[in-house]
C-alpha positions in Angstrom: -26.0 -3.6 22.0 -25.3 -1.9 18.7 -21.6 -2.3 19.3 -22.1 -6.0 19.7 -24.1 -6.2 16.4 -21.4 -4.2 14.6 -18.7 -6.5 15.9 -20.7 -9.5 14.8 -21.2 -8.0 11.3 -17.5 -7.3 11.1 -16.6 -10.8 12.2 -18.8 -12.4 9.5 -17.4 -10.2 6.7 -15.3 -12.6 4.5 -11.8 -11.9 3.5 -11.6 -10.1 0.1 -10.6 -12.4 -2.7 -9.9 -16.1 -2.8 -8.9 -17.8 0.4 -5.8 -19.3 -1.3 -4.3 -15.8 -1.8 -4.3 -15.2 1.9 -2.3 -18.4 2.5 0.1 -17.2 -0.2 0.2 -13.6 1.3 0.9 -15.0 4.8 3.8 -17.1 3.4 5.3 -14.2 1.6 5.0 -11.9 4.7 6.7 -14.6 6.7 9.6 -14.8 4.2 10.0 -11.0 4.2 9.6 -10.9 8.0 12.5 -13.4 8.3 14.5 -11.2 5.9 13.7 -8.1 7.9 14.6 -9.6 11.3 17.8 -11.0 10.0 18.6 -7.5 8.5 18.0 -5.8 11.9 20.1 -8.4 13.8 23.0 -8.2 11.4 22.8 -4.4 11.3 22.9 -4.2 15.1 26.3 -6.0 15.0 27.6 -3.8 12.1 26.1 -0.4 12.9 28.9 1.7 11.6 29.2 -0.1 8.3 25.4 0.0 7.7 25.1 3.7 8.7 28.0 4.6 6.4 26.8 2.8 3.3 23.1 3.7 3.9 24.1 7.3 3.2 25.1 6.3 -0.4 21.5 5.2 -1.2 19.2 7.5 -3.2 16.6 8.4 -0.5 14.7 10.5 -2.9 14.3 7.6 -5.3 13.1 5.5 -2.4 10.6 8.2 -1.4 9.3 8.5 -5.0 8.8 4.8 -5.1 7.0 4.8 -1.8 4.6 7.4 -3.2 4.2 5.5 -6.4 3.2 2.3 -4.6 0.9 4.0 -2.1 -0.8 5.8 -5.1 -1.0 2.5 -7.0 -2.7 0.8 -4.0 -5.2 3.6 -3.9 -6.0 3.1 -7.5 -6.4 -0.7 -7.0 -8.8 0.0 -4.1 -10.8 2.3 -6.3 -10.9 -0.4 -9.0 -12.4 -2.8 -6.4 -14.9 -0.2 -5.4 -15.8 0.5 -9.1 -16.3 -3.2 -9.9 -18.6 -3.6 -6.9 -20.7 -0.8 -8.3 -20.6 -2.5 -11.7 -18.7 0.3 -13.3 -16.5 -1.7 -15.7 -15.0 1.3 -17.5 -13.8 2.9 -14.2 -12.5 -0.4 -13.0 -10.3 -0.7 -16.1 -9.2 2.9 -15.8 -8.1 2.5 -12.2 -6.3 -0.7 -13.0 -4.4 1.1 -15.8 -3.5 3.9 -13.4 -2.3 1.4 -10.9 -0.2 -0.3 -13.6 1.3 3.1 -14.5 2.3 3.8 -10.9 3.9 0.3 -10.8 5.8 1.1 -13.9 7.1 4.3 -12.2 8.3 2.2 -9.4 10.2 -0.2 -11.8 11.7 2.6 -13.8 13.0 4.4 -10.7 14.3 1.2 -9.2 16.1 0.3 -12.4 17.7 3.8 -12.5 18.8 3.3 -8.9 20.3 -0.2 -9.7 22.1 1.3 -12.7 23.9 3.7 -10.3 24.7 1.0 -7.8 26.0 -1.5 -10.3 27.6 1.2 -12.4 29.7 2.1 -9.3 31.0 -1.5 -9.3 28.8 -2.5 -6.3 27.5 -6.0 -6.2 26.2 -8.6 -3.7 29.6 -9.3 -2.2 30.8 -5.7 -1.9 29.9 -5.7 1.8 27.2 -6.9 4.2 25.0 -3.8 3.8 24.9 -4.1 0.0 24.2 -7.9 0.3 21.1 -7.0 2.2 20.2 -3.9 0.1 20.4 -5.7 -3.2 18.8 -9.0 -2.0 15.9 -7.3 -0.2 15.1 -4.7 -2.9 15.5 -7.1 -5.8 13.3 -9.7 -4.1 10.7 -7.0 -3.7 11.3 -5.8 -7.3 10.4 -9.3 -8.5 7.1 -9.2 -6.5 6.2 -5.8 -8.1 6.8 -7.3 -11.5 4.6 -10.3 -10.6 1.9 -7.9 -9.3 2.0 -6.0 -12.5 1.4 -9.2 -14.5 -1.6 -9.8 -12.2 -2.9 -6.3 -12.7 -2.4 -6.5 -16.5 -4.4 -9.8 -16.5 -7.1 -8.2 -14.4 -7.3 -5.3 -16.8 -7.5 -7.7 -19.8 -10.2 -9.8 -18.2 -12.1 -6.7 -17.1 -12.1 -5.5 -20.7 -13.4 -9.0 -21.8 -16.4 -8.6 -19.4 -15.3 -11.4 -17.0 -15.9 -9.3 -13.9 -19.0 -7.6 -12.6 -20.6 -6.5 -9.3 -21.8 -10.1 -8.8 -18.5 -11.8 -9.7 -15.5 -9.7 -8.7 -13.5 -12.2 -6.6 -10.6 -12.1 -9.1 -10.2 -8.4 -8.8 -10.3 -8.6 -5.0 -7.7 -11.4 -5.1 -5.3 -9.4 -7.3 -5.8 -6.3 -5.2 -5.0 -8.2 -2.0 -1.7 -9.3 -3.5 -0.9 -5.8 -4.7 -1.6 -4.3 -1.2 0.8 -6.9 0.3 3.5 -5.7 -2.1 2.9 -2.1 -1.1 2.9 -3.0 2.6 6.3 -4.8 2.3 7.8 -1.7 0.7 6.4 0.6 3.4 8.4 -1.5 5.9 11.4 -2.0 3.7 11.9 1.7 2.7 12.4 3.2 6.2 14.2 0.0 7.4 16.9 0.1 4.7 17.0 3.7 3.6 16.2 5.8 6.6 16.5 4.3 10.1 19.9 4.8 11.5 
């Protein structure tokens, strides 16, 4: 009986944030999903090429970026928790910490790109680099967009726009940021590690 009540309570819990963001997130995940499936298919037909050039990637940079985004998502989750408890100052602090981790991601990725492009590698170098540059740059642009969203949330938090009673904007931005993190958690092992 109590399990039935718990399941009913869970089923009635609304999605966090605005419903429109969930349509956007699903569309984005679909696009990335098609990218990933295409990558796996092309890789399976060019295994030696992909395995050879994958070894040229900076796995440590990818690992640092994975930790940066996971940490950033944690801070965003804490910002949502703080605003639900009407702790405006902590909400702002967690949003800034999340932004800082996003900045770490961008700096490391730019460093990584500088080595790739500095070596004369570009989209048409080979099939592996076509996918590597396309996938990671598409994700890079999503991180930048997410950081603009987080910076806006921080600004509006400081302006007193959000509270325990009205925090849908923070939940909406957090949902987008978690999607960006989720995509990287799939992208990193797929492109950098799996052989």
